[in-house]
N, C-alpha and C positions, 0 to 999 in steps of 0.2 A: 418368502423370508430370505433375506440376504445374509451372506456369511459374516457380514460385519456386525450383525445384531447379536447381542448376548441374550441369554434366557431372562436375565433380570430386566433388560431393556424391553424385551417382548412382553414380559409380565406387566411392566409399567404401561406399555401401550394398550394392552388388553384391558387393564383397569380403566383407562381413559375412555374406552369404547363402551363401557358399562354405564349407560345413561341413567340407570335406576339408582346408581350409587351417589351418595352425597360427597362433597369435597372431603369431609372428614373421614368418611369410610374409605375413600381411595387412599388417603394419606396413611391410615392405619394399616390397610392391606399391604401397601407398598413397603412401609417400614417393617412390617412383620416378616415378609419374605427376606428382606435384606438382613435383618437380625438373625433369623433362623439359619440363613446361609453362613453368616459370619460367626455366630456364637453357638449355634445348635438350638433345637427346639427347647430342650430341657433347661438350658442355661439362660434362656431369654425370659424375662419377666414382663408382666403387663406394664409396669412402670417404665421399663426400657423401651417398649413399643410406643407408649404415649410420648415419651421424651423425644424419640426419633421422629415421630409423626407431628410433633408440635401441637399436641392436644392434651387435655386433662386426662388423668388415668380413668376417671369416672366415665369419660366418653367411650373408652375401649369397652368397659363393662356394659355400658348402655347399649352399644351397637351390637356386641357379639357375645355378651354374658360371660363366657369363659375363653381361655386361651385355646382349649381343645376345639371348641365350637368355631373359633376364628379360623383355625387350621382346616377343619373338615368342611365347614359350610361357606367359608369366605375364600380361603386361598385355593383349596383343592379344585373347585370347579374351573377356576381361571387357569390353574396349572395344567389341567387336562387339555385345554385349547392350545396353550403354549407348547406343551410336550408333543402334541400331534404335529405342530409345525416343525418342531425339531426333528422328529422322525422323518418327515417328508424331506427335510434337508439332507439327512443321512442317506436317504435313498434318492439321491439327486436324479431327477427325471431326465436331465440332459445326457446322462451317461448311457442310457439303455439303447440309444440309436448309434452309438459310436463303436467302431471296431477296435477292440483293445486286446492286448495280450494279458495273460494272467498276472504277469509281473506289473504291468502298467495299472491294471485295475487295483491290485493289492496296494501298490505304492500310493495311488490317489486316495483310496479309502482310509488306509491306516494313517497317513500323514494328515489328511484333512480332518478326519474325525477325532484323532488323538489331540490335535490342537483345539478342536471344538470342546472336547471333554475337559481338557486342561483349563481352558478359558472359563468354563461354566461349572467347574467341579463343585463349588459350594451349593449352587442352586440345584444341581443334579442330586446331591445328597438329600436335599429336602424332598425331591420327587421320589427317590428310591425309598425313603422312609414312608412316604404316603402309600407307595405300592405294597409295602410290608404290613401296614396297619389299616389300609382302606381297601377291602376286597373289590368294591365296585370300581374304584379308581384303577386298580391293578388290571381288572378285566378290560377296561376301556383301552389301556395302554397296550395290552397283549393283542387285542383285536386290531388296533391300529398297526402294530408291527406286522401282523399277518397280511393286512391289506397292502402295506408298503412292499412286503416281500413279493406278493403276487403281481403288483403293478410295475415295480421298478427293478427289483433284484433278479427275479426269475428269468427275464429275457437275457440279461447279461450272463448269468451263470449257465443258462441253457446253450447260449452261443459258444461260450468257452468250452463246454463239454462236447458240443458238436465238432469243434475244431481240435478235439483230442488234447486239450490243455488241462482239463479239470477232472478230478477223480469222480468215480460213481458213488455219490452219496446224495441223499435228499437235500434239496436246496435249503430247507429251513435249518438243517443241521450245520451246513456250511456257513450260512448267514449268522447263526448263533455263535459258531466258533470264531468267526471274524469279529463280531461285535464284542464278545467277551475278551478277545485278545486286545482289542482297542482299549477297553476299560482297564485290563491288566497292565497294559503299557504305561498308562498314566499313573496307576497306583504304584507300580514298580519303581517308577521314577521318583515318587515321593518317599517311598520306603528306603530305597537305596540312595545313600548319600554320595555315591560315586557316579561319574559320568554325567551325561546330559539327556534331555528328553529326545533330542535328535538321535542320539546313539541308541536309546531304547526303541525308538520308532524303526530305525534301520534293522535292528536285531529282530523285531517282530515281523517285519516284511520278509526277511530271510527265512524265518521259522515257518511262517504261514505258507510261503511258496514251496518249501520242502514238503510240507504236510499235504498240500492240496494239488500239487502238480501231478498230472497223469504220467508224465515222462519219468518222474522219480519212482512212481509206483511200479512202472513196467521194468525198471532196472533191477 
């Protein structure tokens, strides 16, 4: 997955790969995610979906019966695949073999992933909603996070710790702290009408480094 791809673009590509879907089904699914991202699930009607997809409203009912069924049985399975790819990108495999300082690692992760979240915020909201309402989907996402942590993040954090740069905390807690900080950076930018996203990112890097640096803990 390249960094130029958005979640919506990945979703559209994933739909195209589903050979069992008809052209109308693909159009309905793609239109649904776009509208759920733009307007929210509750504010999107089946007539909105039909209009965006270029089909009759009866086609939406015929294919998926209800809007809820469209979300759970139509969109969610494809989102699972898309979000797995997004997690893999967050845990960039190219980083684990590089010698990096804590500052360099935090700078890369916070800048890169904050921009990714900002670019894909509407689609991410749909995914988070699915995690809250669909236990099976949430379990899949959490399992994928754990696998990514073990494969990509642990080697980097272990190396930083061995070089006396990182505090003694379990890796999953550090990863969760960084990930939640990235999300908070973007949310803070949208809530605060002052400053820029770049300023929010720089502030987050400083705060994370102060919290996670072994040198700061020893002082």
